SEVEX-907117 format. One record per residue (C-alpha): residue number from 1; residue in one letter; y, x, z. Coordinates in nm, 4 decimals. Example, Ala and Ser with C-alpha at 12.3 -4.5 7.8 and 13.67 -1.06 7.14 Angstrom:
2
n, res, y, x, z
1, a, -0.4500, 1.2300, 0.7800
2, s, -0.1060, 1.3670, 0.7140
***
This chain:
346
n, res, y, x, z
1, m, 22.3696, 10.5520, 6.1132
2, l, 22.0123, 10.6321, 6.2068
3, v, 22.1140, 10.6761, 6.5707
4, f, 22.2943, 10.3398, 6.5676
5, t, 21.9935, 10.1736, 6.4045
6, v, 21.7453, 10.3085, 6.6581
7, a, 21.9776, 10.2117, 6.9433
8, g, 22.0078, 9.8605, 6.7995
9, v, 21.6298, 9.8207, 6.7763
10, v, 21.5866, 9.9427, 7.1344
11, l, 21.8562, 9.7005, 7.2475
12, l, 21.6994, 9.3994, 7.0767
13, h, 21.3767, 9.4813, 7.2648
14, e, 21.5622, 9.4943, 7.5969
15, i, 21.7770, 9.1825, 7.5486
16, p, 21.5632, 8.9511, 7.7705
17, s, 21.6153, 9.1807, 8.0694
18, l, 21.9891, 9.2170, 8.0031
19, w, 22.1048, 8.8728, 7.8923
20, h, 21.9502, 8.5281, 7.8595
21, a, 21.7307, 8.3196, 7.6310
22, k, 22.0214, 8.1397, 7.4619
23, f, 21.9997, 8.3984, 7.1841
24, y, 21.6660, 8.2413, 7.0863
25, v, 21.7804, 7.8791, 7.0617
26, d, 21.8218, 7.9137, 6.6855
27, g, 21.4678, 8.0411, 6.6439
28, q, 21.3185, 7.7696, 6.8624
29, t, 21.5054, 7.4960, 6.6758
30, i, 21.4122, 7.6320, 6.3320
31, m, 21.0425, 7.6437, 6.4226
32, r, 21.0530, 7.2869, 6.5577
33, a, 21.2433, 7.1480, 6.2577
34, s, 21.0730, 6.9635, 5.9722
35, p, 21.1130, 7.1771, 5.6570
36, a, 21.3020, 6.9975, 5.3813
37, l, 21.4422, 7.0920, 5.0426
38, e, 21.6889, 6.8127, 4.9767
39, l, 22.0624, 6.7688, 4.9437
40, f, 22.2400, 6.8156, 5.2765
41, a, 21.9112, 6.8628, 5.4597
42, g, 22.0957, 7.0366, 5.7422
43, s, 22.1041, 7.3954, 5.8572
44, y, 21.7807, 7.3819, 6.0574
45, r, 21.5635, 7.1754, 5.8227
46, g, 21.6852, 7.3673, 5.5181
47, t, 21.6352, 7.7020, 5.6898
48, a, 21.2903, 7.5940, 5.8100
49, w, 21.1982, 7.5340, 5.4441
50, l, 21.3266, 7.8792, 5.3448
51, f, 21.1382, 8.0469, 5.6284
52, a, 20.8146, 7.8463, 5.5967
53, p, 20.6354, 8.1154, 5.3877
54, i, 20.7301, 8.3791, 5.6461
55, f, 20.6004, 8.1682, 5.9341
56, q, 20.2771, 8.1092, 5.7413
57, f, 20.2408, 8.4824, 5.6807
58, l, 20.2943, 8.5613, 6.0492
59, e, 20.0328, 8.3044, 6.1445
60, y, 19.7943, 8.4513, 5.8869
61, v, 19.8218, 8.8047, 6.0299
62, g, 19.7722, 8.6722, 6.3828
63, i, 20.1253, 8.6790, 6.5256
64, d, 20.1536, 8.3888, 6.7697
65, l, 20.5024, 8.2360, 6.7973
66, s, 20.4026, 7.9257, 6.9932
67, a, 20.5648, 8.0686, 7.3067
68, y, 20.8598, 8.2338, 7.1318
69, s, 21.1446, 8.3128, 7.3758
70, t, 20.9346, 8.2220, 7.6787
71, r, 20.6800, 8.5042, 7.6493
72, f, 20.8362, 8.8400, 7.5616
73, d, 20.5337, 9.0211, 7.4246
74, l, 20.4464, 9.2282, 7.1176
75, d, 20.4316, 8.9211, 6.8905
76, w, 20.7842, 8.8250, 6.9989
77, f, 20.9133, 9.1774, 6.9319
78, l, 20.7451, 9.2071, 6.5912
79, a, 20.8889, 8.8732, 6.4793
80, n, 21.2378, 8.9786, 6.5886
81, l, 21.1944, 9.3134, 6.4152
82, l, 21.0929, 9.1355, 6.0945
83, w, 21.4117, 8.9274, 6.1000
84, s, 21.6230, 9.2310, 6.1895
85, a, 21.5006, 9.4498, 5.9028
86, p, 21.6840, 9.2667, 5.6188
87, y, 22.0118, 9.2701, 5.8131
88, i, 21.9825, 9.6394, 5.8995
89, g, 21.8953, 9.7135, 5.5382
90, a, 22.1998, 9.5154, 5.4234
91, i, 22.4289, 9.7232, 5.6454
92, w, 22.2804, 10.0500, 5.5210
93, l, 22.3046, 9.9445, 5.1574
94, s, 22.6626, 9.8199, 5.1993
95, a, 22.7644, 10.1542, 5.3475
96, y, 22.5936, 10.3336, 5.0588
97, l, 22.7538, 10.1165, 4.7891
98, a, 23.0982, 10.1678, 4.9429
99, r, 23.0415, 10.5437, 4.9828
100, q, 23.1031, 10.5205, 5.3553
101, e, 23.2650, 10.8258, 5.5107
102, f, 23.1791, 10.8663, 5.8758
103, r, 23.5294, 10.8705, 6.0168
104, p, 23.6322, 10.6957, 6.3409
105, g, 23.7008, 10.3592, 6.1758
106, g, 23.3743, 10.3649, 5.9843
107, l, 23.1727, 10.4718, 6.2873
108, f, 23.3314, 10.1950, 6.4940
109, v, 23.2403, 9.9238, 6.2431
110, l, 22.8851, 10.0572, 6.2027
111, f, 22.8469, 10.0755, 6.5813
112, c, 22.9498, 9.7115, 6.6098
113, a, 22.7342, 9.5992, 6.3169
114, l, 22.4163, 9.7735, 6.4338
115, i, 22.4443, 9.7933, 6.8135
116, l, 22.6980, 9.5383, 6.9369
117, y, 22.5473, 9.2687, 6.7150
118, a, 22.1846, 9.3465, 6.8051
119, p, 22.1609, 9.0378, 7.0313
120, f, 22.2596, 8.8215, 6.7336
121, y, 22.0546, 8.9672, 6.4479
122, g, 21.7610, 9.0685, 6.6697
123, s, 21.5934, 8.7280, 6.6727
124, i, 21.4773, 8.4506, 6.4422
125, n, 21.8086, 8.3191, 6.3149
126, k, 21.9491, 8.1272, 6.0200
127, d, 22.2454, 8.3616, 5.9670
128, i, 22.0392, 8.6263, 5.7899
129, v, 22.0377, 8.4231, 5.4661
130, p, 22.4194, 8.4202, 5.4276
131, a, 22.4222, 8.7889, 5.5279
132, l, 22.1984, 8.8630, 5.2299
133, i, 22.4255, 8.6536, 5.0064
134, s, 22.7129, 8.8706, 5.1313
135, l, 22.5112, 9.1782, 5.0366
136, v, 22.4775, 9.0434, 4.6818
137, f, 22.8563, 9.0022, 4.6801
138, v, 22.9030, 9.3630, 4.7934
139, w, 22.6585, 9.4824, 4.5286
140, g, 22.8621, 9.2971, 4.2666
141, l, 23.1887, 9.4429, 4.3971
142, s, 23.0731, 9.8038, 4.3970
143, p, 23.1448, 9.8696, 4.0248
144, g, 23.5067, 9.7720, 4.0991
145, r, 23.5102, 9.4516, 3.8896
146, p, 23.5263, 9.1576, 4.1312
147, l, 23.5152, 8.8546, 3.9002
148, p, 23.1367, 8.8601, 3.8331
149, a, 23.0760, 8.9193, 4.2046
150, i, 23.3022, 8.6274, 4.2980
151, l, 23.1334, 8.3924, 4.0508
152, l, 22.7876, 8.4955, 4.1726
153, f, 22.8859, 8.4590, 4.5382
154, v, 23.0431, 8.1165, 4.4837
155, g, 22.7377, 8.0004, 4.2890
156, l, 22.4949, 8.1109, 4.5606
157, c, 22.7125, 7.9619, 4.8354
158, c, 22.7370, 7.6290, 4.6523
159, v, 22.3576, 7.6068, 4.6296
160, y, 22.3227, 7.7124, 4.9936
161, g, 22.5927, 7.4651, 5.0982
162, l, 22.4377, 7.1740, 4.9098
163, f, 22.0898, 7.2220, 5.0551
164, v, 22.1362, 7.3983, 5.3892
165, r, 22.4833, 7.4364, 5.5433
166, s, 22.7445, 7.2079, 5.3954
167, y, 23.0455, 7.3948, 5.5337
168, f, 22.9722, 7.6742, 5.2861
169, l, 23.1155, 7.4397, 5.0240
170, l, 23.4462, 7.4567, 5.2098
171, l, 23.4121, 7.8349, 5.2313
172, c, 23.3836, 7.8504, 4.8509
173, v, 23.7084, 7.6578, 4.8090
174, m, 23.8855, 7.8655, 5.0740
175, f, 23.7629, 8.1908, 4.9225
176, v, 23.8598, 8.1170, 4.5626
177, g, 24.2000, 7.9904, 4.6745
178, t, 24.2660, 8.2916, 4.8957
179, w, 24.1555, 8.5390, 4.6301
180, a, 24.3770, 8.3756, 4.3671
181, i, 24.6878, 8.4328, 4.5788
182, s, 24.5865, 8.7546, 4.7548
183, t, 24.8238, 8.9668, 4.5454
184, d, 25.1014, 8.8661, 4.7845
185, r, 25.0608, 8.8038, 5.1577
186, r, 25.3615, 8.5718, 5.1481
187, k, 25.1769, 8.3480, 4.9031
188, v, 24.8895, 8.3297, 5.1492
189, l, 25.1224, 8.2052, 5.4226
190, v, 25.2859, 7.9541, 5.1878
191, t, 24.9442, 7.8262, 5.0816
192, v, 24.8361, 7.7848, 5.4438
193, a, 25.1525, 7.5806, 5.5002
194, l, 25.0888, 7.3637, 5.1928
195, g, 24.7260, 7.3206, 5.2939
196, s, 24.8381, 7.2109, 5.6388
197, i, 25.0564, 6.9417, 5.4853
198, l, 24.7628, 6.8256, 5.2732
199, v, 24.5339, 6.8089, 5.5776
200, y, 24.7942, 6.6068, 5.7661
201, f, 24.8184, 6.3381, 5.4983
202, a, 24.4445, 6.3386, 5.4226
203, f, 24.3419, 6.3152, 5.7894
204, a, 24.2007, 5.9629, 5.7534
205, y, 23.9579, 6.0824, 5.4842
206, i, 23.8268, 6.3942, 5.6587
207, p, 23.4486, 6.3693, 5.7253
208, r, 23.4710, 6.4098, 6.1011
209, r, 23.0956, 6.3707, 6.1440
210, l, 23.0398, 6.7102, 5.9818
211, i, 23.2902, 6.8674, 6.2203
212, d, 23.1981, 6.6888, 6.5425
213, i, 22.8191, 6.6845, 6.4980
214, g, 22.6459, 6.8384, 6.7949
215, r, 22.9690, 6.9274, 6.9726
216, s, 22.8970, 6.7459, 7.2982
217, e, 22.5316, 6.8554, 7.3070
218, y, 22.5846, 7.2135, 7.1941
219, l, 22.8681, 7.2808, 7.4365
220, e, 22.6818, 7.1431, 7.7359
221, g, 22.6904, 7.4235, 7.9910
222, v, 22.9212, 7.6383, 7.7762
223, n, 23.2408, 7.7035, 7.9694
224, a, 23.3551, 8.0638, 7.9380
225, t, 23.3629, 8.0770, 7.5579
226, r, 23.4389, 7.7139, 7.4746
227, i, 23.7245, 7.6642, 7.2287
228, s, 23.9232, 7.4031, 7.4193
229, y, 24.1671, 7.2289, 7.1920
230, l, 24.5278, 7.2214, 7.3005
231, f, 24.6177, 6.8903, 7.1343
232, d, 24.4692, 6.5459, 7.0760
233, d, 24.2072, 6.6113, 6.8089
234, f, 24.1939, 6.2473, 6.6983
235, s, 24.5474, 6.2350, 6.5642
236, a, 24.6575, 6.3916, 6.2367
237, a, 24.9159, 6.6191, 6.3962
238, g, 24.6827, 6.7179, 6.6801
239, f, 24.3924, 6.7887, 6.4444
240, l, 24.6131, 7.0101, 6.2287
241, l, 24.7683, 7.1976, 6.5214
242, n, 24.4265, 7.2540, 6.6778
243, r, 24.2962, 7.4129, 6.3559
244, l, 24.6031, 7.6311, 6.3087
245, s, 24.5863, 7.7497, 6.6685
246, s, 24.2089, 7.8043, 6.6342
247, l, 24.2738, 8.0227, 6.3297
248, v, 24.4866, 8.2567, 6.5387
249, r, 24.2608, 8.2345, 6.8438
250, i, 23.9444, 8.3167, 6.6479
251, a, 24.1079, 8.5968, 6.4495
252, f, 24.2616, 8.7459, 6.7651
253, p, 24.0548, 8.6154, 7.0625
254, l, 24.2523, 8.8040, 7.3269
255, e, 24.2207, 8.5164, 7.5744
256, l, 23.8546, 8.6076, 7.6319
257, v, 23.9481, 8.9389, 7.7937
258, l, 24.1272, 8.7412, 8.0651
259, k, 23.8050, 8.5525, 8.1354
260, s, 23.5759, 8.8554, 8.1506
261, p, 23.5964, 9.2225, 8.0487
262, d, 23.2419, 9.1833, 7.9113
263, y, 23.3921, 9.0273, 7.5997
264, a, 23.6242, 9.3231, 7.5339
265, p, 23.4053, 9.4976, 7.2692
266, f, 23.3790, 9.1785, 7.0641
267, v, 23.7508, 9.1085, 7.1018
268, v, 23.8475, 9.4592, 6.9896
269, f, 23.6117, 9.4397, 6.6915
270, r, 23.7347, 9.0971, 6.5811
271, c, 24.1004, 9.1973, 6.6117
272, y, 24.0338, 9.5188, 6.4200
273, v, 23.8699, 9.3319, 6.1321
274, s, 24.1477, 9.0710, 6.1190
275, v, 24.4185, 9.3370, 6.0966
276, l, 24.2149, 9.5285, 5.8383
277, a, 24.1691, 9.2202, 5.6193
278, l, 24.5402, 9.1359, 5.6283
279, r, 24.6388, 9.4949, 5.5477
280, m, 24.4073, 9.5067, 5.2481
281, m, 24.5787, 9.2175, 5.0707
282, g, 24.8585, 9.2773, 4.8227
283, r, 24.9183, 9.3565, 4.4585
284, s, 24.8887, 9.7321, 4.5125
285, m, 24.5330, 9.7051, 4.6443
286, p, 24.2276, 9.7529, 4.4190
287, s, 24.0829, 9.4222, 4.3028
288, d, 23.7496, 9.4701, 4.4821
289, v, 23.9294, 9.5393, 4.8103
290, r, 24.1401, 9.2251, 4.7719
291, a, 23.8275, 9.0225, 4.7018
292, a, 23.6542, 9.1520, 5.0161
293, s, 23.9589, 9.0934, 5.2367
294, s, 24.0034, 8.7450, 5.0863
295, l, 23.6479, 8.6517, 5.1807
296, i, 23.6987, 8.7632, 5.5410
297, f, 24.0229, 8.5643, 5.5641
298, a, 23.8612, 8.2579, 5.4043
299, f, 23.5638, 8.2817, 5.6406
300, t, 23.8032, 8.2864, 5.9365
301, l, 23.9806, 7.9792, 5.7986
302, t, 23.6465, 7.8010, 5.7713
303, q, 23.5542, 7.9014, 6.1256
304, a, 23.8818, 7.7537, 6.2498
305, v, 23.7673, 7.4151, 6.1187
306, f, 23.4066, 7.4126, 6.2398
307, e, 23.3444, 7.6573, 6.5251
308, l, 23.2735, 7.5119, 6.8678
309, d, 23.3033, 7.8198, 7.0855
310, f, 23.3922, 8.1873, 7.0595
311, g, 23.0312, 8.2927, 7.1101
312, s, 22.9254, 8.1049, 6.7971
313, a, 23.2235, 8.2455, 6.6085
314, f, 23.1189, 8.6006, 6.6980
315, r, 22.7540, 8.5352, 6.6140
316, h, 22.8242, 8.3688, 6.2804
317, f, 23.0444, 8.6604, 6.1791
318, m, 22.7264, 8.8572, 6.1080
319, m, 22.6996, 8.6422, 5.7941
320, i, 22.9712, 8.8499, 5.6281
321, m, 22.9106, 9.1796, 5.8086
322, p, 22.8090, 9.3589, 5.4852
323, v, 23.1529, 9.2682, 5.3466
324, v, 23.3223, 9.4028, 5.6601
325, v, 23.1362, 9.7335, 5.6237
326, y, 23.2310, 9.7512, 5.2561
327, l, 23.5977, 9.6712, 5.3187
328, q, 23.6332, 9.9264, 5.5964
329, a, 23.4726, 10.1970, 5.3836
330, r, 23.6936, 10.1164, 5.0853
331, s, 24.0113, 10.0832, 5.2921
332, g, 24.0643, 10.4596, 5.3105
333, t, 24.0561, 10.4924, 4.9320
334, a, 24.2787, 10.1876, 4.8900
335, l, 24.5450, 10.3197, 5.1275
336, t, 24.5353, 10.6609, 4.9594
337, r, 24.5985, 10.5016, 4.6206
338, r, 24.8908, 10.3063, 4.7607
339, l, 25.0484, 10.6109, 4.9268
340, l, 25.0141, 10.8553, 4.6355
341, p, 25.2919, 10.7004, 4.4219
342, r, 25.5263, 10.7038, 4.7218
343, l, 25.4506, 11.0685, 4.7941
344, a, 25.5057, 11.1580, 4.4287
345, l, 25.8578, 11.0155, 4.4442
346, r, 25.9559, 11.2388, 4.7339
***
């Protein structure tokens, strides 16, 4: 893990020479936003309020962020390192709580979390707050009793959703619903079908502003990773079919490999996690494993509703990366427990 961590830190320093400044749009927007602690303040204004003490501290110690993302100097690197440290710590602690064994699957997930995702966590970004909420969830899961962890996670997400990012309210509903039926994968499919019927008949009451906000502006110039809807999104049937197809496309974004092989590492990682989450559902799985897999599935459902492009979907996935690390580490134990009774019968 230390090697992956050092490599990730080196990579976040070299990002400007390898990629582009779009990774720093979040940071620029947060610093320009007017801090506000009020209901539905918005992701940038709410995050600006949360980060205001940090910005004041950086100014106090003489770190100048006035030219952030346009001047790649020591101040820029130190600020990025400061935002990276909590995420890196969350990954390390999640691996420790899950008693991570460094087998191929575990090494792959840690490689992706610490190196592949360095461009996303290695900057001023608003996704670090949900990542820390996910760490609290993992900490609650580690004793093996998921209910307190679920209640704590839902409570934190409700507060975060009310004041910062409203779609976390939908995530809470999706998560609780998925966890309640996660003892049987068939129930999950039936529930998705019933939910689809509900969405169809409730189409006229869906708050489209929350879904469409910023779509035309944000996607300006985004072509390769844009999620282009296949159906008319302003009809009930089209809206529903677009979300169902987006669920599959985000969980298994194979189409990106056809556009560029550069996306292959992200595609492989996302497909791996989707398969892992589906495998870890079922009555025979430990309750903490089912809770972790339910959160990943619910997060993907929420992304299918709101995400604008695959790049954002990949980046936002860092919000639950501690849960991914925990689930992968616990999956070996869970599969062993499921296989032992079968082997005993032979």
